[in-house]
py3Dmol code that shows the C-alpha trace and the ligand (Angstrom):
import py3Dmol

protein = """\
ATOM      1  CA  MET A   1       0.009   0.012  -0.016  1.00  0.00           C
ATOM      2  CA  SER A   2       1.252   3.513  -0.889  1.00  0.00           C
ATOM      3  CA  ALA A   3      -0.117   5.202   2.188  1.00  0.00           C
ATOM      4  CA  ARG A   4       0.223   8.767   3.284  1.00  0.00           C
ATOM      5  CA  GLY A   5      -0.962  10.432   6.455  1.00  0.00           C
ATOM      6  CA  GLY A   6      -2.964  13.630   6.608  1.00  0.00           C
ATOM      7  CA  ILE A   7      -3.695  15.711   9.720  1.00  0.00           C
ATOM      8  CA  ASP A   8      -6.182  18.570   9.831  1.00  0.00           C
ATOM      9  CA  LEU A   9      -5.385  20.697  12.867  1.00  0.00           C
ATOM     10  CA  GLY A  10      -8.461  22.670  13.819  1.00  0.00           C
ATOM     11  CA  GLY A  11      -9.326  24.911  16.760  1.00  0.00           C
ATOM     12  CA  THR A  12     -11.844  22.386  18.084  1.00  0.00           C
ATOM     13  CA  LYS A  13     -10.696  19.045  16.681  1.00  0.00           C
ATOM     14  CA  ILE A  14      -7.743  17.202  15.216  1.00  0.00           C
ATOM     15  CA  GLN A  15      -8.647  14.941  12.323  1.00  0.00           C
ATOM     16  CA  ALA A  16      -6.158  12.382  10.986  1.00  0.00           C
ATOM     17  CA  ILE A  17      -6.500  10.009   8.061  1.00  0.00           C
ATOM     18  CA  VAL A  18      -4.507   7.444   6.124  1.00  0.00           C
ATOM     19  CA  PHE A  19      -4.832   7.950   2.399  1.00  0.00           C
ATOM     20  CA  ASP A  20      -4.020   5.244  -0.103  1.00  0.00           C
ATOM     21  CA  GLU A  21      -2.500   6.913  -3.155  1.00  0.00           C
ATOM     22  CA  GLU A  22      -3.238   4.040  -5.545  1.00  0.00           C
ATOM     23  CA  THR A  23      -6.923   3.882  -4.924  1.00  0.00           C
ATOM     24  CA  ALA A  24      -7.259   7.569  -3.841  1.00  0.00           C
ATOM     25  CA  LYS A  25      -9.256   6.377  -0.833  1.00  0.00           C
ATOM     26  CA  VAL A  26      -9.244   7.043   2.869  1.00  0.00           C
ATOM     27  CA  VAL A  27      -8.325   3.715   4.487  1.00  0.00           C
ATOM     28  CA  GLY A  28      -8.083   4.802   8.131  1.00  0.00           C
ATOM     29  CA  SER A  29      -9.184   7.717  10.216  1.00  0.00           C
ATOM     30  CA  SER A  30      -9.389   9.063  13.756  1.00  0.00           C
ATOM     31  CA  ARG A  31     -10.255  12.303  15.516  1.00  0.00           C
ATOM     32  CA  ARG A  32     -10.138  13.834  18.929  1.00  0.00           C
ATOM     33  CA  PRO A  33     -10.707  17.278  20.491  1.00  0.00           C
ATOM     34  CA  THR A  34      -7.858  19.793  20.256  1.00  0.00           C
ATOM     35  CA  PRO A  35      -6.191  20.327  23.676  1.00  0.00           C
ATOM     36  CA  THR A  36      -7.412  23.628  25.128  1.00  0.00           C
ATOM     37  CA  SER A  37      -4.326  24.215  27.304  1.00  0.00           C
ATOM     38  CA  GLY A  38      -0.672  23.278  27.443  1.00  0.00           C
ATOM     39  CA  GLY A  39       0.880  24.945  24.398  1.00  0.00           C
ATOM     40  CA  PRO A  40       2.226  23.686  21.081  1.00  0.00           C
ATOM     41  CA  ARG A  41       4.077  20.671  22.547  1.00  0.00           C
ATOM     42  CA  THR A  42       0.830  19.320  24.000  1.00  0.00           C
ATOM     43  CA  VAL A  43      -0.990  19.896  20.710  1.00  0.00           C
ATOM     44  CA  ALA A  44       1.831  18.138  18.797  1.00  0.00           C
ATOM     45  CA  ASP A  45       1.625  15.124  21.157  1.00  0.00           C
ATOM     46  CA  ALA A  46      -2.159  14.941  20.579  1.00  0.00           C
ATOM     47  CA  MET A  47      -1.619  15.173  16.825  1.00  0.00           C
ATOM     48  CA  ALA A  48       0.908  12.297  16.892  1.00  0.00           C
ATOM     49  CA  ALA A  49      -1.530  10.222  18.967  1.00  0.00           C
ATOM     50  CA  VAL A  50      -4.406  10.806  16.522  1.00  0.00           C
ATOM     51  CA  MET A  51      -2.153   9.966  13.585  1.00  0.00           C
ATOM     52  CA  ASN A  52      -1.121   6.739  15.343  1.00  0.00           C
ATOM     53  CA  ASP A  53      -4.805   5.860  15.903  1.00  0.00           C
ATOM     54  CA  ALA A  54      -5.613   6.477  12.243  1.00  0.00           C
ATOM     55  CA  ALA A  55      -2.706   4.274  11.185  1.00  0.00           C
ATOM     56  CA  ALA A  56      -3.864   1.510  13.528  1.00  0.00           C
ATOM     57  CA  ASP A  57      -7.364   1.879  11.984  1.00  0.00           C
ATOM     58  CA  ALA A  58      -5.702   1.209   8.603  1.00  0.00           C
ATOM     59  CA  GLY A  59      -3.790  -1.729   9.990  1.00  0.00           C
ATOM     60  CA  ILE A  60      -0.313  -0.148   9.687  1.00  0.00           C
ATOM     61  CA  THR A  61       2.131   1.862  11.778  1.00  0.00           C
ATOM     62  CA  THR A  62       3.257   5.398  11.056  1.00  0.00           C
ATOM     63  CA  PRO A  63       6.877   4.666  10.062  1.00  0.00           C
ATOM     64  CA  SER A  64       5.478   2.837   7.005  1.00  0.00           C
ATOM     65  CA  LEU A  65       3.773   6.021   5.782  1.00  0.00           C
ATOM     66  CA  LEU A  66       5.469   7.594   2.754  1.00  0.00           C
ATOM     67  CA  GLY A  67       4.888  10.971   4.330  1.00  0.00           C
ATOM     68  CA  VAL A  68       2.551  12.887   6.635  1.00  0.00           C
ATOM     69  CA  GLY A  69       1.007  16.228   5.725  1.00  0.00           C
ATOM     70  CA  VAL A  70      -0.418  18.771   8.117  1.00  0.00           C
ATOM     71  CA  GLY A  71      -2.975  21.454   7.398  1.00  0.00           C
ATOM     72  CA  SER A  72      -2.475  24.074  10.080  1.00  0.00           C
ATOM     73  CA  PRO A  73      -3.960  27.438  11.011  1.00  0.00           C
ATOM     74  CA  GLY A  74      -1.677  30.337  11.840  1.00  0.00           C
ATOM     75  CA  GLU A  75       1.494  31.465  10.058  1.00  0.00           C
ATOM     76  CA  VAL A  76       3.015  28.440   8.328  1.00  0.00           C
ATOM     77  CA  ASP A  77       6.613  28.488   7.193  1.00  0.00           C
ATOM     78  CA  ALA A  78       6.625  25.409   4.977  1.00  0.00           C
ATOM     79  CA  ASP A  79      10.394  25.474   4.376  1.00  0.00           C
ATOM     80  CA  ALA A  80      11.255  25.684   8.043  1.00  0.00           C
ATOM     81  CA  GLY A  81       8.388  23.392   9.101  1.00  0.00           C
ATOM     82  CA  THR A  82       7.269  25.883  11.696  1.00  0.00           C
ATOM     83  CA  VAL A  83       3.916  27.361  12.719  1.00  0.00           C
ATOM     84  CA  ALA A  84       3.476  30.655  14.578  1.00  0.00           C
ATOM     85  CA  ARG A  85       0.515  32.716  15.853  1.00  0.00           C
ATOM     86  CA  ALA A  86      -1.998  29.935  15.563  1.00  0.00           C
ATOM     87  CA  ALA A  87      -5.158  31.660  16.773  1.00  0.00           C
ATOM     88  CA  ASN A  88      -7.667  29.333  18.617  1.00  0.00           C
ATOM     89  CA  LEU A  89      -4.778  27.068  19.712  1.00  0.00           C
ATOM     90  CA  PRO A  90      -3.495  27.273  23.279  1.00  0.00           C
ATOM     91  CA  GLY A  91      -0.431  29.453  23.922  1.00  0.00           C
ATOM     92  CA  TRP A  92       0.833  29.236  20.340  1.00  0.00           C
ATOM     93  CA  GLU A  93       2.398  32.586  19.522  1.00  0.00           C
ATOM     94  CA  GLU A  94       6.127  31.958  18.867  1.00  0.00           C
ATOM     95  CA  PRO A  95       7.237  29.829  15.896  1.00  0.00           C
ATOM     96  CA  PHE A  96       7.153  26.157  16.898  1.00  0.00           C
ATOM     97  CA  ALA A  97       8.979  23.402  14.985  1.00  0.00           C
ATOM     98  CA  LEU A  98       5.894  21.300  14.369  1.00  0.00           C
ATOM     99  CA  GLY A  99       7.380  19.442  11.422  1.00  0.00           C
ATOM    100  CA  ALA A 100      10.529  18.236  13.201  1.00  0.00           C
ATOM    101  CA  THR A 101       8.586  17.344  16.368  1.00  0.00           C
ATOM    102  CA  LEU A 102       5.995  15.268  14.552  1.00  0.00           C
ATOM    103  CA  SER A 103       8.547  13.666  12.268  1.00  0.00           C
ATOM    104  CA  GLU A 104      10.465  12.418  15.272  1.00  0.00           C
ATOM    105  CA  GLN A 105       7.361  11.020  16.946  1.00  0.00           C
ATOM    106  CA  LEU A 106       5.912   9.414  13.805  1.00  0.00           C
ATOM    107  CA  GLY A 107       9.071   8.163  12.119  1.00  0.00           C
ATOM    108  CA  ALA A 108       7.970   9.644   8.774  1.00  0.00           C
ATOM    109  CA  PRO A 109       8.745  12.851   6.863  1.00  0.00           C
ATOM    110  CA  VAL A 110       6.320  15.666   7.600  1.00  0.00           C
ATOM    111  CA  SER A 111       5.143  18.550   5.387  1.00  0.00           C
ATOM    112  CA  ILE A 112       3.132  21.496   6.621  1.00  0.00           C
ATOM    113  CA  GLY A 113       0.717  23.766   4.768  1.00  0.00           C
ATOM    114  CA  ASN A 114      -2.065  26.244   5.439  1.00  0.00           C
ATOM    115  CA  ASP A 115      -5.250  24.424   6.479  1.00  0.00           C
ATOM    116  CA  VAL A 116      -7.647  26.207   4.129  1.00  0.00           C
ATOM    117  CA  SER A 117      -5.274  26.188   1.221  1.00  0.00           C
ATOM    118  CA  VAL A 118      -4.754  22.399   1.419  1.00  0.00           C
ATOM    119  CA  ALA A 119      -8.516  21.815   1.745  1.00  0.00           C
ATOM    120  CA  THR A 120      -9.108  23.888  -1.433  1.00  0.00           C
ATOM    121  CA  HIS A 121      -6.371  21.931  -3.214  1.00  0.00           C
ATOM    122  CA  ALA A 122      -8.064  18.668  -2.227  1.00  0.00           C
ATOM    123  CA  GLU A 123     -11.346  19.888  -3.783  1.00  0.00           C
ATOM    124  CA  LEU A 124      -9.421  20.794  -6.948  1.00  0.00           C
ATOM    125  CA  VAL A 125      -7.779  17.364  -7.274  1.00  0.00           C
ATOM    126  CA  LEU A 126     -10.429  15.002  -5.938  1.00  0.00           C
ATOM    127  CA  GLY A 127     -13.565  17.009  -5.158  1.00  0.00           C
ATOM    128  CA  ALA A 128     -15.998  19.494  -6.686  1.00  0.00           C
ATOM    129  CA  GLY A 129     -13.213  21.329  -8.525  1.00  0.00           C
ATOM    130  CA  ARG A 130     -11.964  18.415 -10.628  1.00  0.00           C
ATOM    131  CA  GLY A 131     -10.965  19.606 -14.100  1.00  0.00           C
ATOM    132  CA  ARG A 132     -11.093  23.293 -13.194  1.00  0.00           C
ATOM    133  CA  ASP A 133      -8.264  25.764 -13.486  1.00  0.00           C
ATOM    134  CA  ALA A 134      -9.440  28.521 -11.187  1.00  0.00           C
ATOM    135  CA  LEU A 135     -11.233  27.903  -7.945  1.00  0.00           C
ATOM    136  CA  LEU A 136     -12.245  29.857  -4.891  1.00  0.00           C
ATOM    137  CA  GLY A 137     -12.756  27.801  -1.676  1.00  0.00           C
ATOM    138  CA  VAL A 138     -14.734  29.511   1.089  1.00  0.00           C
ATOM    139  CA  PHE A 139     -14.634  27.768   4.508  1.00  0.00           C
ATOM    140  CA  TRP A 140     -17.476  29.034   6.656  1.00  0.00           C
ATOM    141  CA  GLY A 141     -16.841  28.062  10.291  1.00  0.00           C
ATOM    142  CA  THR A 142     -15.467  29.675  13.426  1.00  0.00           C
ATOM    143  CA  GLY A 143     -13.988  32.236  11.085  1.00  0.00           C
ATOM    144  CA  VAL A 144     -14.296  32.470   7.327  1.00  0.00           C
ATOM    145  CA  GLY A 145     -11.221  31.173   5.491  1.00  0.00           C
ATOM    146  CA  GLY A 146     -10.500  31.230   1.817  1.00  0.00           C
ATOM    147  CA  GLY A 147      -8.308  29.320  -0.632  1.00  0.00           C
ATOM    148  CA  VAL A 148      -7.493  30.538  -4.127  1.00  0.00           C
ATOM    149  CA  VAL A 149      -6.392  28.358  -7.056  1.00  0.00           C
ATOM    150  CA  VAL A 150      -5.313  30.205 -10.187  1.00  0.00           C
ATOM    151  CA  ASP A 151      -4.098  28.432 -13.372  1.00  0.00           C
ATOM    152  CA  GLY A 152      -4.174  25.131 -11.467  1.00  0.00           C
ATOM    153  CA  HIS A 153      -1.899  26.348  -8.691  1.00  0.00           C
ATOM    154  CA  SER A 154      -2.597  27.470  -5.147  1.00  0.00           C
ATOM    155  CA  TRP A 155      -2.105  31.230  -4.889  1.00  0.00           C
ATOM    156  CA  ARG A 156      -0.372  32.053  -1.616  1.00  0.00           C
ATOM    157  CA  GLY A 157       0.755  35.668  -2.342  1.00  0.00           C
ATOM    158  CA  ARG A 158       3.469  36.598   0.150  1.00  0.00           C
ATOM    159  CA  GLY A 159       2.123  33.863   2.455  1.00  0.00           C
ATOM    160  CA  ALA A 160      -1.204  35.266   3.500  1.00  0.00           C
ATOM    161  CA  ALA A 161      -3.415  35.202   0.349  1.00  0.00           C
ATOM    162  CA  GLY A 162      -6.954  33.942   0.579  1.00  0.00           C
ATOM    163  CA  GLU A 163      -8.036  35.802   3.727  1.00  0.00           C
ATOM    164  CA  ILE A 164     -11.519  36.259   2.270  1.00  0.00           C
ATOM    165  CA  GLY A 165     -13.042  36.591   5.749  1.00  0.00           C
ATOM    166  CA  HIS A 166     -11.428  39.975   5.993  1.00  0.00           C
ATOM    167  CA  MET A 167     -12.865  41.373   2.749  1.00  0.00           C
ATOM    168  CA  VAL A 168     -14.609  44.554   3.899  1.00  0.00           C
ATOM    169  CA  VAL A 169     -18.343  44.285   3.289  1.00  0.00           C
ATOM    170  CA  ARG A 170     -19.226  47.424   5.301  1.00  0.00           C
ATOM    171  CA  ARG A 171     -16.895  50.354   5.953  1.00  0.00           C
ATOM    172  CA  GLY A 172     -16.884  51.209   9.664  1.00  0.00           C
ATOM    173  CA  GLY A 173     -19.131  48.170  10.274  1.00  0.00           C
ATOM    174  CA  ALA A 174     -19.221  45.530  12.968  1.00  0.00           C
ATOM    175  CA  ARG A 175     -16.073  44.774  14.943  1.00  0.00           C
ATOM    176  CA  CYS A 176     -14.243  41.716  13.583  1.00  0.00           C
ATOM    177  CA  PRO A 177     -12.345  39.216  15.785  1.00  0.00           C
ATOM    178  CA  CYS A 178      -9.248  40.502  13.899  1.00  0.00           C
ATOM    179  CA  GLY A 179      -9.741  43.909  15.530  1.00  0.00           C
ATOM    180  CA  ARG A 180     -10.789  45.727  12.384  1.00  0.00           C
ATOM    181  CA  ARG A 181     -14.256  46.771  11.327  1.00  0.00           C
ATOM    182  CA  GLY A 182     -16.716  45.664   8.682  1.00  0.00           C
ATOM    183  CA  CYS A 183     -14.973  42.396   7.667  1.00  0.00           C
ATOM    184  CA  MET A 184     -17.189  39.634   6.206  1.00  0.00           C
ATOM    185  CA  GLU A 185     -16.128  37.480   9.204  1.00  0.00           C
ATOM    186  CA  ALA A 186     -17.553  40.064  11.597  1.00  0.00           C
ATOM    187  CA  TYR A 187     -20.992  39.131  10.266  1.00  0.00           C
ATOM    188  CA  ALA A 188     -20.619  35.534   9.183  1.00  0.00           C
ATOM    189  CA  GLY A 189     -17.956  33.910  11.423  1.00  0.00           C
ATOM    190  CA  ARG A 190     -19.426  31.501  14.033  1.00  0.00           C
ATOM    191  CA  ARG A 191     -17.454  33.207  16.779  1.00  0.00           C
ATOM    192  CA  ALA A 192     -18.694  36.709  15.795  1.00  0.00           C
ATOM    193  CA  MET A 193     -22.305  35.468  15.434  1.00  0.00           C
ATOM    194  CA  GLU A 194     -22.103  33.869  18.899  1.00  0.00           C
ATOM    195  CA  GLU A 195     -20.766  37.086  20.472  1.00  0.00           C
ATOM    196  CA  ARG A 196     -23.647  39.064  18.924  1.00  0.00           C
ATOM    197  CA  ALA A 197     -26.228  36.472  20.011  1.00  0.00           C
ATOM    198  CA  ARG A 198     -24.905  36.586  23.601  1.00  0.00           C
ATOM    199  CA  ARG A 199     -24.920  40.375  23.641  1.00  0.00           C
ATOM    200  CA  LEU A 200     -28.464  40.654  22.325  1.00  0.00           C
ATOM    201  CA  HIS A 201     -29.689  37.886  24.643  1.00  0.00           C
ATOM    202  CA  LYS A 202     -28.176  39.671  27.639  1.00  0.00           C
ATOM    203  CA  ARG A 203     -30.068  42.774  26.616  1.00  0.00           C
ATOM    204  CA  GLY A 204     -33.299  40.837  26.811  1.00  0.00           C
ATOM    205  CA  ARG A 205     -33.739  39.501  23.284  1.00  0.00           C
ATOM    206  CA  LYS A 206     -35.635  36.172  23.380  1.00  0.00           C
ATOM    207  CA  THR A 207     -33.965  33.218  21.759  1.00  0.00           C
ATOM    208  CA  LYS A 208     -33.837  29.413  22.092  1.00  0.00           C
ATOM    209  CA  LEU A 209     -30.183  29.322  21.045  1.00  0.00           C
ATOM    210  CA  PHE A 210     -28.737  29.024  24.533  1.00  0.00           C
ATOM    211  CA  GLU A 211     -31.362  26.563  25.748  1.00  0.00           C
ATOM    212  CA  ILE A 212     -30.550  24.316  22.808  1.00  0.00           C
ATOM    213  CA  MET A 213     -26.828  24.749  23.554  1.00  0.00           C
ATOM    214  CA  GLU A 214     -27.323  23.545  27.143  1.00  0.00           C
ATOM    215  CA  GLU A 215     -29.608  20.708  26.134  1.00  0.00           C
ATOM    216  CA  SER A 216     -26.886  19.540  23.735  1.00  0.00           C
ATOM    217  CA  GLY A 217     -24.277  19.619  26.511  1.00  0.00           C
ATOM    218  CA  ARG A 218     -22.351  22.349  24.661  1.00  0.00           C
ATOM    219  CA  THR A 219     -20.676  25.497  25.991  1.00  0.00           C
ATOM    220  CA  SER A 220     -20.696  27.353  22.703  1.00  0.00           C
ATOM    221  CA  LEU A 221     -23.023  27.775  19.741  1.00  0.00           C
ATOM    222  CA  THR A 222     -21.778  24.947  17.518  1.00  0.00           C
ATOM    223  CA  SER A 223     -23.001  24.459  13.934  1.00  0.00           C
ATOM    224  CA  GLY A 224     -25.408  21.760  15.270  1.00  0.00           C
ATOM    225  CA  VAL A 225     -26.936  24.229  17.749  1.00  0.00           C
ATOM    226  CA  TRP A 226     -27.454  26.799  14.977  1.00  0.00           C
ATOM    227  CA  GLU A 227     -29.067  24.107  12.803  1.00  0.00           C
ATOM    228  CA  ARG A 228     -31.530  23.050  15.536  1.00  0.00           C
ATOM    229  CA  ALA A 229     -32.405  26.712  16.289  1.00  0.00           C
ATOM    230  CA  LEU A 230     -33.114  27.325  12.616  1.00  0.00           C
ATOM    231  CA  ARG A 231     -35.309  24.233  12.426  1.00  0.00           C
ATOM    232  CA  LYS A 232     -37.314  25.626  15.374  1.00  0.00           C
ATOM    233  CA  GLN A 233     -37.610  28.955  13.482  1.00  0.00           C
ATOM    234  CA  ASP A 234     -35.885  30.801  16.338  1.00  0.00           C
ATOM    235  CA  GLY A 235     -36.184  34.484  15.422  1.00  0.00           C
ATOM    236  CA  LEU A 236     -32.704  35.582  16.508  1.00  0.00           C
ATOM    237  CA  ALA A 237     -31.015  32.597  14.862  1.00  0.00           C
ATOM    238  CA  VAL A 238     -32.906  33.248  11.615  1.00  0.00           C
ATOM    239  CA  GLU A 239     -31.931  36.922  11.720  1.00  0.00           C
ATOM    240  CA  LEU A 240     -28.244  36.323  12.426  1.00  0.00           C
ATOM    241  CA  ILE A 241     -27.970  33.683   9.721  1.00  0.00           C
ATOM    242  CA  GLU A 242     -29.663  35.952   7.181  1.00  0.00           C
ATOM    243  CA  ARG A 243     -27.200  38.700   8.163  1.00  0.00           C
ATOM    244  CA  ALA A 244     -24.346  36.215   7.670  1.00  0.00           C
ATOM    245  CA  ILE A 245     -25.580  35.131   4.259  1.00  0.00           C
ATOM    246  CA  ALA A 246     -25.922  38.759   3.115  1.00  0.00           C
ATOM    247  CA  ALA A 247     -22.305  39.417   4.122  1.00  0.00           C
ATOM    248  CA  LEU A 248     -21.076  36.176   2.464  1.00  0.00           C
ATOM    249  CA  GLY A 249     -22.923  37.131  -0.716  1.00  0.00           C
ATOM    250  CA  ALA A 250     -21.257  40.580  -0.873  1.00  0.00           C
ATOM    251  CA  GLY A 251     -17.789  39.333   0.077  1.00  0.00           C
ATOM    252  CA  ILE A 252     -17.655  36.289  -2.156  1.00  0.00           C
ATOM    253  CA  ALA A 253     -19.139  38.176  -5.107  1.00  0.00           C
ATOM    254  CA  SER A 254     -16.478  40.882  -4.682  1.00  0.00           C
ATOM    255  CA  ALA A 255     -13.744  38.223  -4.749  1.00  0.00           C
ATOM    256  CA  VAL A 256     -15.345  36.728  -7.900  1.00  0.00           C
ATOM    257  CA  ASN A 257     -15.423  40.176  -9.558  1.00  0.00           C
ATOM    258  CA  LEU A 258     -11.654  40.347  -8.969  1.00  0.00           C
ATOM    259  CA  LEU A 259     -10.688  36.766  -9.921  1.00  0.00           C
ATOM    260  CA  ASP A 260     -13.428  35.486 -12.258  1.00  0.00           C
ATOM    261  CA  VAL A 261     -12.853  31.914 -11.093  1.00  0.00           C
ATOM    262  CA  ASP A 262     -14.548  28.899 -12.718  1.00  0.00           C
ATOM    263  CA  LEU A 263     -16.123  27.697  -9.508  1.00  0.00           C
ATOM    264  CA  VAL A 264     -16.770  28.652  -5.888  1.00  0.00           C
ATOM    265  CA  VAL A 265     -16.883  25.804  -3.370  1.00  0.00           C
ATOM    266  CA  ILE A 266     -18.329  26.329   0.112  1.00  0.00           C
ATOM    267  CA  GLY A 267     -17.115  24.214   3.007  1.00  0.00           C
ATOM    268  CA  GLY A 268     -16.260  24.676   6.676  1.00  0.00           C
ATOM    269  CA  GLY A 269     -18.151  23.592   9.791  1.00  0.00           C
ATOM    270  CA  LEU A 270     -21.244  25.686   9.103  1.00  0.00           C
ATOM    271  CA  GLY A 271     -21.070  25.264   5.315  1.00  0.00           C
ATOM    272  CA  VAL A 272     -20.916  21.425   5.518  1.00  0.00           C
ATOM    273  CA  ARG A 273     -23.555  21.343   8.268  1.00  0.00           C
ATOM    274  CA  PHE A 274     -26.081  23.498   6.406  1.00  0.00           C
ATOM    275  CA  GLY A 275     -25.362  21.884   3.049  1.00  0.00           C
ATOM    276  CA  ALA A 276     -26.682  22.525  -0.448  1.00  0.00           C
ATOM    277  CA  PRO A 277     -29.802  24.576   0.385  1.00  0.00           C
ATOM    278  CA  MET A 278     -27.625  27.156   2.198  1.00  0.00           C
ATOM    279  CA  VAL A 279     -25.143  27.173  -0.657  1.00  0.00           C
ATOM    280  CA  GLU A 280     -28.077  28.064  -2.907  1.00  0.00           C
ATOM    281  CA  ARG A 281     -28.978  30.948  -0.641  1.00  0.00           C
ATOM    282  CA  ILE A 282     -25.377  32.255  -0.638  1.00  0.00           C
ATOM    283  CA  SER A 283     -25.323  32.010  -4.432  1.00  0.00           C
ATOM    284  CA  ASN A 284     -28.528  34.030  -4.627  1.00  0.00           C
ATOM    285  CA  ALA A 285     -27.120  36.611  -2.172  1.00  0.00           C
ATOM    286  CA  MET A 286     -24.068  36.994  -4.504  1.00  0.00           C
ATOM    287  CA  ARG A 287     -26.198  37.807  -7.569  1.00  0.00           C
ATOM    288  CA  PRO A 288     -26.840  41.536  -7.021  1.00  0.00           C
ATOM    289  CA  HIS A 289     -23.131  42.123  -6.491  1.00  0.00           C
ATOM    290  CA  LEU A 290     -21.779  40.239  -9.519  1.00  0.00           C
ATOM    291  CA  PHE A 291     -20.447  42.599 -12.186  1.00  0.00           C
ATOM    292  CA  VAL A 292     -20.786  40.081 -15.027  1.00  0.00           C
ATOM    293  CA  ASP A 293     -24.252  38.878 -14.058  1.00  0.00           C
ATOM    294  CA  GLU A 294     -25.323  37.215 -17.320  1.00  0.00           C
ATOM    295  CA  ARG A 295     -23.098  34.191 -16.560  1.00  0.00           C
ATOM    296  CA  PRO A 296     -23.023  33.873 -12.782  1.00  0.00           C
ATOM    297  CA  VAL A 297     -20.237  31.665 -11.369  1.00  0.00           C
ATOM    298  CA  PRO A 298     -21.368  28.182 -10.211  1.00  0.00           C
ATOM    299  CA  VAL A 299     -21.358  27.818  -6.432  1.00  0.00           C
ATOM    300  CA  GLN A 300     -21.205  24.299  -4.963  1.00  0.00           C
ATOM    301  CA  LEU A 301     -20.834  22.510  -1.691  1.00  0.00           C
ATOM    302  CA  VAL A 302     -17.459  20.881  -1.094  1.00  0.00           C
ATOM    303  CA  GLU A 303     -17.528  17.186  -2.097  1.00  0.00           C
ATOM    304  CA  LEU A 304     -15.014  15.883   0.399  1.00  0.00           C
ATOM    305  CA  GLY A 305     -17.005  17.098   3.426  1.00  0.00           C
ATOM    306  CA  ASP A 306     -15.144  17.593   6.652  1.00  0.00           C
ATOM    307  CA  LEU A 307     -12.363  15.152   5.678  1.00  0.00           C
ATOM    308  CA  GLY A 308     -11.226  17.572   2.898  1.00  0.00           C
ATOM    309  CA  GLY A 309      -8.656  19.259   5.106  1.00  0.00           C
ATOM    310  CA  ALA A 310      -7.006  15.994   6.096  1.00  0.00           C
ATOM    311  CA  ILE A 311      -7.114  14.623   2.529  1.00  0.00           C
ATOM    312  CA  GLY A 312      -5.524  17.861   1.279  1.00  0.00           C
ATOM    313  CA  ALA A 313      -2.821  17.502   3.929  1.00  0.00           C
ATOM    314  CA  ALA A 314      -2.081  13.959   2.742  1.00  0.00           C
ATOM    315  CA  LEU A 315      -1.839  15.218  -0.858  1.00  0.00           C
ATOM    316  CA  LEU A 316       0.496  17.978   0.298  1.00  0.00           C
ATOM    317  CA  SER A 317       2.946  15.369   1.616  1.00  0.00           C
ATOM    318  CA  ALA A 318       3.184  13.965  -1.934  1.00  0.00           C
ATOM    319  CA  ASP A 319       3.717  17.329  -3.576  1.00  0.00           C
ATOM    320  CA  ARG A 320       7.371  18.262  -3.331  1.00  0.00           C
ATOM    321  CA  THR A 321       6.771  21.392  -5.325  1.00  0.00           C
ATOM    322  CA  VAL A 322       4.639  23.062  -2.705  1.00  0.00           C
ATOM    323  CA  SER A 323       6.489  22.261   0.444  1.00  0.00           C
ATOM    324  CA  ALA A 324       9.894  21.374   1.693  1.00  0.00           C
ATOM    325  CA  ARG A 325       9.847  18.212   3.732  1.00  0.00           C
ATOM    326  CA  VAL A 326      11.229  17.986   7.195  1.00  0.00           C
ATOM    327  CA  ALA A 327      12.911  14.571   7.342  1.00  0.00           C
TER     328      ALA A 327
END
"""
ligand_1 = """\
1
ZN
Zn -11.312 40.970 10.106
"""
view = py3Dmol.view(width=600, height=400)
view.addModel(protein, "pdb")
view.setStyle({"model": 0}, {"cartoon": {"style": "trace"}})
view.addModel(ligand_1, "xyz")
view.setStyle({"model": 1}, {"stick": {}})
view.zoomTo()
view.show()
C-alpha cells in the first residue's frame, strides 16, 4: 500500500486520516478534540496520537507512511516546518517546529501547509473542482477562511493570500475578531455570530439558542446548535444567519469580480452542516453584486466534506513542489 498520512489541525478538533495513493481512498481515520491548554508541545503530542490511531485503523504503523502532511492554522513556514501565531490554539504565539517534532514522533517525513489552502487543493484534485483551473474555496466556520487556485496552482501571495473573511463588506461596520471593522467574518464567522447572540440575549432578546446549547451539553453555539435553532424557526437565529448570508454574498461576489474563477466551493463547519440549500442561498445573495451577471459563477458545496482538510494535507505530503519536507 502507498499510504500517506494527513492531519487537519483545527481549533476544536484534530482529524487524521491514512490515504491510499493508488486507490485515492481514505483507508483509516481518527479524530479527537484539540487540547485547550498546554501549548504547542501538548498539541503536537495529541496530533501524533491521533495519527497513530488512524494508522492503527488502517492496520499499519506510522513509520510505514510515505509521508505525513499537516494542514495548520496560523502562520506556516513550509520550508522551516514551523507554525506561529495559531489563533484558537493554546499558547501558540512563537514559531514552533511542528514538522521536526511530529517527524520524530511518527518516524515519517512531515510537510506543513495552510489548512484552508490544502482543503481547497483537495477539492481541486479529488472533489468538486476536478478539471477546473481557477477555484475559490470558502470555508465558513469559526472564522471564514479562503483558498485561491489560479491556473491550477494554489495562490499564496506573500504567504497570507486567501483571507477572504477579511474582505470589507461594510466600511466602519461591525467589529471583527481580527480587531478591524466591517470584515465579512464580523457578520458571518461563528465566533462573531455567537458574540452578537450573547450580547443581544443579555439585553433581553428572546432566543432558544442558549437553551438548545445547554440541552446539547455544549458550551458554545456549535453548527449543530445553529441548525436546531433554525429548524425551530428561532427568530434571532434566523436573523443572524440571514445577516451572515448577506455578508457572504457581498464578500464572495467581490472576490469573484476580482478573480473570475470557474467555480466557488463552500465548506467549513457551518457550510458542511447546512449543506446545499444554504449554498443556494449564498449564491442568490451574491447575484446583485456580480459585475458580469449574465453568466453567474457556479457555487457548490465541497464534495469531500469535513475530511477535505485531512485529505488535502495527505496530498501535500506527496507534492514536493509546494512544500519542503522535514525529514
Ligand atoms: Zn477581520
